[in-house]
N, C-alpha and C positions, 0 to 999 in steps of 0.2 A: 462439320468437316474436323477431324481429327489429325491434327500436326504435332504428335508430341518428339518425332525424333527428326533432326535438322542436319543436315550433313555439315560436317566441320567447314570453318572459313577456309578459302581456295588462299592459298599461299604461293609466292612469289617461291619458282624453281629456285635450287642456290645458285645456279649461273641463270643471272637475268639478260634475256635479249635485250643489249640496251638501245636498240633502233627501236622496239616493240615500245619502252619506256619513252624514251624521247620522243616520238610519234604521238602517245597519249598526251603528253605533255605541251606540245606544239599545237595540237590540235584544241587543247583545253584552254590554252593561253590564246589563241586566235578568237575563241567562242568569246571569251571574258571581255577581250578588245570589243567586239562587237558588242556586245551588251552594255559596257560602258559606254559605248559611242551612240547607242540608241537612246540612253537613259542620260544621257548629259548634254548632248547637242542640244536640246530644249530648255535645258536648265534653267536659263535667263527669260522665262516666259512670264508674263503677267499672272498675277495670282487670279485665282476663284474664290469665292466668298471662304468656303471650307478652309484654303488656306489661312484666310487672315484670322477666322478664330483660335488656329493652332498659334499663330504669331499672339495673338491676346491672352491667350492662356499661359503660353511658354515665357513670355516678358514679363509676367509678374513680379514684381520687386521683392516680394517676401511669400514666406510657405501658406501664411494665413489666405493672402489675395490670388494663391495659386488655386488653391483648394475651393474658394467662393466662386472663382471665375470658371473652373473646373465644372463646377455642379451647375452653375447659372447658365451656359451655354454648350455644353458638350455632354453626350452619353458615352464617353467614352473612358477607359482608366487611364492612371495618371503617366505610366511609364514613358510614352512616346515624347512627351510634352516635356519631361524632366531631359531627356535626350535633345529635344528642341533646344531647350535653355541653355544648351551650351553651346550654341551655335552663334558667330557674330550676326549683328543685324544691320551692317553696313551695307549688304547689298541682299535685294530679297531672296537671290539664289539659294543661298547659304538654308533659308528653311526648306528646301525642295532636297538637299543633300542626302539626309539622313533614309529619306526613302529610295532615293537613287542607289544608295549604297548596298540596301536590303536587297531588291531587286537584283542586283547585280550578283552578289553573294548567295542568294536564292539558287543560282543557276549551277554553282559550285556546290553547294551542298546536295542538288538533285543528282549532279554528277557522280559524287561519292557514295552517294545512298545508294545509286542503283548498280553502281560498278562490280559490285560482288554477285548480285542475283543475276543481272543483263549481261555482264560482260562490258569491257572497255566500249565497244563500239555502240551499244545500245545506250550505256551512259552518256556517252558525248551525244550521239542522236536528241537525246531527251533534253541534254543542256541546251545544244542547240534550238531547239523548239523552243524552250523557254526563254532563251533570250532575246527572240524575235516575235514573241506572242503579241500581239499588238496590244491588247486591252492590260498585258502584265506590265508592259513597255507604259503605257498612258499612266496608270496607277501609281508608275515609281516615279513620276513627276507631280506628284500630290504631297503637299504637306499634311498626309494622313497616316493613319498606322496600321495600314492594311498590310504593305509589303512586309514591316518589322515582323507583324504576326504570323504571316505566312513562313517568313523564315525559320522562325522559333518551330513553327509545327512542322517542318520539313525536317529542322535538327533532330526532335523529337520522332517522327519516322524513320529517319535513319538509325537511330538509338534501338528502337525496336526490332528494326532487323537484326542488327548485331547481337542483342540480346537473343535472339531468337536463334542465332548460331550458337553461342557460347554465353552465359550470364556471368556478370562481372558488376563488381559496384563502381566502376568508372562509368559505364554505360547506363547503368541506371541513374546515377547521379547527373550525368549529360542529358537522359529524360525529364528529371524532375525537373532540373533547373529549365530546360527549354520550355517545359508546360506551362511552370509558374512565368516565365519571361510573357509566352503568349497570352496568358490569362491577363495578364496586368498590362498588353497592349490593345488587346481589343476581347470584350464579354464573350463575343461569339464562338471563341476560341476552344470554350469548354464544350460545346457541341464536336467538334473536330476532336478532342480530346478523349468526349465519351465514345466517339465513334471507334479511333483508335483501341482503347481499352476492350470495348464489347468485341471488336474482330480478333483480335489477339487472344482473349479469352476461349473465342470459339473455334480457334485455328489449334489451340493448346501449346502455344509457344510466344514467348517465354513461356517458363511452368505456371501453372493456373491460379496458384496460392500468393506467389509473388506479384504477378499479374494483377491480382484482385486486391491485395493489399496497398501496394505502390502504385498501381495505375491512376486511382483515382486521387492521390495527394495532393497533385497541382490543384483541383478543385477546392480542395481544404484550405488552401493558401489564401483565397480569396475573401476569407470569413472575417478577418479584421476590417476588410474594404466596406462593409455593408452598410455601415451608417454612413459614409458618404455616399452612395448609392441612393439611401433613401432620400438623403439630402437633395442628390439631382432630380429626383422624382417630383418633390415638392415643386421645383422650378418651372416644370411643364405649365405651357398657358400662360407664362407671366414673364421669362425671359429667354425662352425657349419651344420649340414645339415637338410633340411627338411624331415619331418617325412615321410620315404619309405614307406610306409604300399600301400596295396592291395586294390583296391577299392571294395565297398561291393558285393558281389557274392553268390551263393549257397556256393561255396568252400571256401570262409571266413567264411561263418556264420558257417558251419559245424566246420572250424579250431577254432574260436572261442568258439563256446559252448563244443565241448568235451574237451578242454583245462579249462575253469569256472569248468566243472563237474568233471572232474578225474584229473587235473593239466596239467603242461606243456606237450605239444605234445598229451595230451589225454591219456597219460600212454601207448601209444603205437606207433612204429614207423612206423606200416604198415597201408598204405592209406585204405585199404578193413577195417581193424579193425576200423580204426577212422568212416568210413562210416556206421559199423553193431553199432558202441556206437552210433553215431548222430540219426539212425533209432530209437535206444532203447530210448533214451532221447524223442525224438518226440511221440513215443507211449505211454511213460509214462505220459508226459505232457498231452495226449488228455484224458486219461485216468481219471486223476486229474481233470481236467477241467470238465470233465462229473459228477464225484462226488462231485465237490465245487456246480455245477449247482443242482444237485439233493438235494442236503442239504440246499440251500438258503433257501427254504419254510419254514424249521424248527426252523430257525436261527432268532435271534434278529438282529435288525437292527444294534446295533453296529458292530456284525460281518458281514454283511451285508457289511456295509461301509468301513472296513478295507481289505476285500477281494478286492473291488471296486477299491481303492486308492491305492492298491499296486499293482494290476493288471496294471491299468491305467499306473501308473507312470511306470512300468516296460516294457509295448509296448511301449511308447511315447519314453522312454529312449532310446530302441533299434530303431526306428525308427530315432530319433534325431542323435543318431551316425551314422546310414546308409547315410543320405540325408548331412551329414555334408562336405563330398567331394564337394559337387554342391558349395559350397563357398570357395573351396579351403583347406578346413580343412580336413585331414586326420585321423579319430578318431576312425575309425572301426575295432578294434583290442581288443583282450581279455585282455590288462592290463589296456584300457579305459572304460572296463566293469564289473568291479569287483563290480559294486553297486548290480549288477544284481543277484551275488551271494546269499545275504542275503534276496532280496527280491522272488527270485524261492523257497527258502527255506523257508520262511512264506506262501507261496500258498502251498507248498507240505504237511507242517507240518499240515495245517487247512486242508489238502484233507486225509492225514492218520488218522486224527481223526474225521473224518467226514464217514468214511466207517463203522461204526457202529457195531466194534468189538473191543475186547480189543487185539487180537492178532498181527493185523497188526502195535499196536503203540508198543508192546513187540519185535516183530522181528526187527523193523526197530532202534529202541533204540539201541538192542545188535547188530544191522549190525554195525550203527554208532561207538559203543564202538571198534568193533573190526576193522574198517579204522582206529581209532584212534592211536590203539595198534601197528598196523602194520607200519604207519606212523612214528611213533615214533620208532619204532626200525631200520625204514628204514633211519632216520635223525641222529641218533646217529653216531656221528663222521664220519660224511659223507661230503665230500668236492667235489664242483660242478665246483669251478673256481680253475686255476693253483696257487701254491705256489710261491709266489714272494722273499722268502725268500734267495734262491740261487742265485737269480740278485742282490740282496740287498750285499751279500756276495764279489761277484763278483766286483760289481761296487766300494766297499769298498777299496777292495785290490789295484784298479788302482790308487787311490788317486787323482782325477780329481778335478779341480779349477772350472769347470762348468759343470753341468749335464743338458741336455736337453731331454723330453722323449714327444711319441704322445700318451701315454697313462696315465690317470689321476690315476690310482691306482699307481703307479711307484712315483708320487708326494708324495703321503701318505708313501709308505714302505720304500723311498728312504729320507724321510725330511730330516733327520741330514745332507744331502750334498745338501740341498736346490734346488733341482731339478726345473726347469722352464716347463711347458705345452707348445710343440713347434710342429706345423704341428699336431692337432687332425683331425682323419679320411684323413690323408693324404693330407690336403687342403692349398696351399700357398707353398712359397720358402721355408720357413724357416731360421732359425740363424744360421745353422750349420757354416756357411763360417765366420762369424764376431763373433762367442763366444769368451771369454777369454779361451785361452788354459793353461794345456791340458783341453780338451773339450768333455765330456763323451756324445754319442748320444745312446740313451735306446728305441730300437722302437718295436713296436709290429708286429709279421710277418703277425699275423692272420688279420690284419685289412683289409676289404673288399672293401675299397673306395679309391678313387684317384689313385695315384701314387706312391708307397714307395720308401722312399729316399736311392738311389742306388749310388749316385757317391760321396759321400764322403769318402775323404782320410783318411787313416787311418788303424792301426791293428782292426779286428773284432773278436768277441766269440759270438757264439751262445748258450744261456741258456735257455732252453726250446723253447717257442716261442719266445723268445725275443732277439734282435741283438744287442750287445753292440760294438760301435764303438769308440775308441779313438781316437783323434786328437790331435796330438802334435804340 
């Protein structure tokens, strides 16, 4: 497909309808309020294990220890942990704030990116859908890097859409900076950047020469980080595990699809229910594709370019994650595919607007608002992870000199006792026999990897899923 000429950017007329501007800002403000409510109403929830590892790295007192912990426990670039290191630690909620803020800003960036091609109405519909998307909301409440990476990738998409209209150094700078941020936030952002570059080269806008030279530049920015990546690989099997994800298949495709659409586990534990959801998603996608194809003839070049760029990027991103296992990288899982949520939403919004009737827009908007309200009620005062306060109380009562634990959450919640992470994932011999006595061992009995520590002499107490053993 050749797109060498793209119509100039739409500009506001000399006399801007004040009501139209105010209406757009009013609706966008309402969407942002809803996005903030959904992502912050559960900000005080108990941590999961991944959140604990993020805290462990981010709380490193020196740069040397920061890099050592990052290599020992994570398979992620440093940028998000550096951001976390700026957060206060007096309350666990602060560790979740950066991801929540990035999730909210993603709604605004998606609106800005689509407003020119799809119009204000389409951009608002897409922003609303992303604001209430269940999986996007839930992953905005983890102290993990996915939302920040997706935000940077959406900015890169926005920059390419603007560059396809008129090339400028400012938007090339935005694209390059966004690409570097995305790559230093999540390694798999490289797949999306390659997909963006390849699709833009195929479309012929921005100009192929500039795209071929500048498009891959963010990838080159990772070269100085390669020694740290190698260092991290040496820690696999010693202090951390290789990613235990299943290879791509129809089964894993179904799991990823329904999770991205309906939230964790697809909103149902029934395998039959998930297959029905997957079938419905495929049918809706096929219908949307037909609507978009039929509408293309009556749309301008800007609309067609945006649809082609988003579609090509989404398809190549999915293919890239599917073939990654061929080089030993397991990425075909929903947590590494979250960027597909705003891309698919953008195409769906375009399809709804192209239906040729006002009612699909009204019905879709009301349905999205209903989803947001229901999810808001569901998340209010809800806890998905165990409460570690009883563990903390029990540990303080034992007055230990040393605390060892295999769970990084305990490192935070018992930080007044200065616990040390020992035998994560039940790997290695551990330091139970050599720690200063009285030594308290706090192990999580739900760990599914390795062999649990069972030969520690001393009195044991079970608090929830944790086993507390005191060595005298």
